[in-house]
N, C-alpha and C positions, 0 to 999 in steps of 0.2 A: 594210912586211910586215904582212899581215893576221893578226889574232888568230883563232885557231881556236876555234869555239864548240862546247862539248860537247853532244852529242845527249841526254845523260842528265838535264840540268837541268830541262827542261819537265815530264816526268812527275812529278818530286818535288814541284814546286809544285802540281800538280793534286791530288795525294793530300792535301796539307796543307789545301787549300781545302775539299775534301769532308769532312774530319774536322770542320772548323770549322762547316760547315753542319749536320752531324748533331748536334753538341753544342748549338748554338743551338736547334735544333728540339726536342731533348729538354727543354732548360730552359724553352722556351716552353710546351710541353705540361704540364710540371709546374706552372708558374705558373698556367696556365689552369685546371688541375684544382683547385689549392688555392683559387683564387678562387671556383670553382663550389661547392666544399665550404663555404667561408666564407659565401657568399651563401645557401646552403641552411640553414646554422646560424642565420643571422640571422632567417630566416622561421619557424623552429621555435618554437611557443608551447605553453604548458600550459593545458589546458581542463578544467574540472570538469563532469562530467555527472551530474545527479541523476535517477535513474529514478523512475517513479511508485510503485514498491515502497518507496522510501526509500533504496535502495542508491546509494552515491556512488562514482564512479570518476574518476580523473585520467588524462588521455591527453595525449600529445605529438603535435602536428600542425603542418603548414605551412599548413593551410587556415584560413580565417576564416568561411567560409560554414557556417551551422548544418546545412543539409542534407548537405553534403559531409562534415562532421565525423562526423555520425551514420552516414552510409553507410560511411565507411572503418572505423568501429568496429563494423559489422554490427548496428546498433541500428535496429529497425523500430518506427515509431510507429503504434499501433493507432488504429482509428476513434474510439474514445471517449477518446483521449488528446490533450492539448494541449501544445504546445511553447512555451517562453518562453526567449529571444526567438522571434519568428515563424520558422518553419522556412526561409523563403526569404531571410532577412536575414543580414547579416554581423555578427560579434561586434565590439563596440566595446571600451570600457575594461573592462566587466564580462565576464569570460571564464568564465561559468557558463551551462550549458544545463540547464533544468529541465523535466522531463516530468511532467505531472499528469493525474489522472483527471477527465474532464468539466470542470465549472466550479470544481473545487478550486483554491484559490489557494495558491501556494507560501508556506511559512512565512517571515515576515519576521524578520530578525535584529534583536533589540532591544539597544540600547546604553544604558548607564547612566553618568551622570556620576560623578565621584569623590565628590561630596557625597551623591548618592543612595545610593551604595554604603555610605558611612560611616553614613548615617542608618539603613539597614537592619540595621546591626550595633549599634545603640544598646543599651546594657546596661539591663536591668531590675533595679531595686533592690527588695529585699524587706526589710520591717521588722516587728518584733513590737512592738506598741504597746498599752499598758494605760491605760485612761481610766476615769473615774468618770461614770456617767450617772444621771439621775433616773428613779425609778420613779413614774409618775403615780398619784395616789390616785384612788379611785373615789368617787362620791357615791351614798349609799344613802338612799332616802326611805322612811320608815315612816309609815303612816297610822294615827293613834291617835285620830281624831276621832269614831269610832263612827257614821259615816254623817252627821255634821252637814253642813248646807249652808253654814254660815258657818265657815270655817277660816282658819288662819294657819300659816305655816311657822316652825319654830324650830330653829336649829342646835344640836344637843345634843353634837356632837363635830366639832371642827375637822379638816379634812383636811390632811394633810401628805405631801409626796412622800417616797418612800424613795430610797435610794442603792444602786447596784450597781456593782461593779468588773468591767469587761469587758476581755478581752484579745483583740486582733485581729491577724491577719496581713495586712499591707497591701502591695500591689505598686505601685511607682511607675515610670513611664516618662517620661523627660525632666522629672522633677519633678512630674508629674501622676498622681493616684491612678487606677489602672485596675482594681483588684480589691481587695475587702475581705472577709475571711472571719473569722467569730467562732470563736475557739479555745476560750475558757472564760469563765465569769462566776460571780461570787459576790455574794450580797446582803450589804451592809454595814449597811444600815438598812432595816427593813421600812416600807412605806408605811402610813399610817393613814387609813382611809377616812373621808370626811366623812359624818356622819349627820344627816339632816334629818327632824324629826317634823312631820307634818301634824296640828295640834291644833284643837280647837274654839276659835274666836276668843272671847277674853274682852273684852267691851265695858266699858271703864272710862271714866267721864265725866272731863272735865278737872278738875272740882272734886274728884274722888277722888284725883287726882295731886297737886294743890296747891290751896291755899285761895284764892290770889289771884295776880294777875300778878306780884307781887313774889316769890312762891315760885318761879315759872318762871325768873325772873332769878337766883335763888339756885342753881337746878339748873345753869343755864348756867355760872355763875361757878365752881361746884365742879368741873364736868366740865373746864372750861378749865384750872383750876389743877392738877388731878390728872394731866394729860397730854394735853390736847386740842390737840396741835400739828398735827393733820390730821383729816380726816373719819373715817378708820378708827380713829385712836387715840381720838378723842372718842366714837365709837360703842362702842369697847371699854370705856371707863370706865363709860358709862351702861348698857351691857349687863350689867356685873357687878351693878349695882343691880337691873336687871330680873330677873336670875337669882335674886337673893336673895328677891325677892317671891314666886317660885315654889318656894322651898326651905323645907321644914319647919324646918330648922336655923336659918334667919335670919328666920323669920316674926315672931319676937319684936320685931324692930326696926321692923316696920310692913309694910303691904300695898301701899304706893305707892313710886314712885321717889323722891319728895321725902323720905318718912319714912326710907327706907334711907340716902340720902345725908347726912341730917342727924342720924342716930343717934349717940349719944355714943360717942366713942372709935373711930369707924370711919373715915370719910373726913376730909378736911382741915377740914371745917366746924367740928368741935369740937376740933381739934388746934392750928390756927394761924389767923392772919387774912390770910394772903397772898391768899386767894381774893377778899377784899373788893374789891380794885382792879378786879375784872371785873364788879361789880354795875352795874345800870342798863343791861344789854344791851351792855356794852362787851366783846363777844366776836366773833370771826369768824363769818360766816354759816354756815360748815360745822359749827360747834358747835351752832347752833340747829337746823340740818337733822338732825344726828345725834340730838339729843334728841327731835325730832319723830318721826323714824323709829322710835326705841326705844319711844316711847309707842304706836306702832301695832303693836308686837310684833316689830320687826326687831332681831336681835342678830347679832354676828359671832363669838361664842365661847360655850361653855357654862359658864364658870367664874364663881366668886363672889368670889374674893379676888385681889389683885395686889400686887406690890411693884416698885420700880424694878429694872432689871436688875442694877445694881451691888449692891443690898441683898438680892437673892434668893439662895437656896441652889442648889447644883447639882441637888438632888433636885427643887426647884420648877421649875427651868429644863427638866429632862428630862421632867417630867410635864405641864408646861403649854405655853404659847405666848407668844412675844414679839411684842407689837404696839406700835409707837411708843415703844419704850424701857421699857415695863412688861411684866413677866412675869405672866401670868394663870394661876391654878391653883386647885385645890380645888373642892368642890361645896357 
């Protein structure tokens, strides 16, 4: 017996197949649309455009060609303007388009290292410093020769430097002085000017200074004993004798160096015998040279008396001068 087939089964299967086709088509179109959108999003880039006026704008575009990017943003390049990169090229890694006037070059960005930035912020130290400075003395020359053609110079006042206290504001950078400004100053000790007199030269024969060569040796010995440890100290000793020959107060002791040095109760000649060991020319050459210079009228101070520094008084030290350990003072 044959089975009877229903005539209604075939139409039902056709309807189901059609629905499946429609669903698959919709899904296909959705997937295709999404892929298109995703592909478009991947091509979208940000570009900075700098106009010749300095105005900057950031745009989003899918183009890389410089000309196309400018066109889609309605930017017209004038004849005297220049585009960087070139208008017909594509953008590479650098996504900046710069428009300049004529030959004007775009400003380059300057980058500084961390060390350079730290150095630019180096602190400047400011200090207030007070120091003592010397005030140089001046040399004053007085001509008392009355027009004589034969003259000699004589120091009548030793010059000494003064002292002043100065306060400065000093700026330092990295330990180096970069600025120094004086704020105040005060004089602690006035400078004493050196006074030199130009006098008529007094010609004195060697016989007037001493009667024999042995007298010269006595002068050397006395000068050496009294403090002739150097040329300056030797000249200082014999200068006191020269100054006495020119002083009315000491004229009673004689008119020559020899007579002044051997006067009773004055120099070591009549006080002790320590000077004797230097007789016979047993003295340094600088002593002989100092005595010879003094005989020609050279002196290094204007004073007539002296004592060792340890035996001198404060008043003598303040009014006189210390040369080679002796304080010379008085007129």
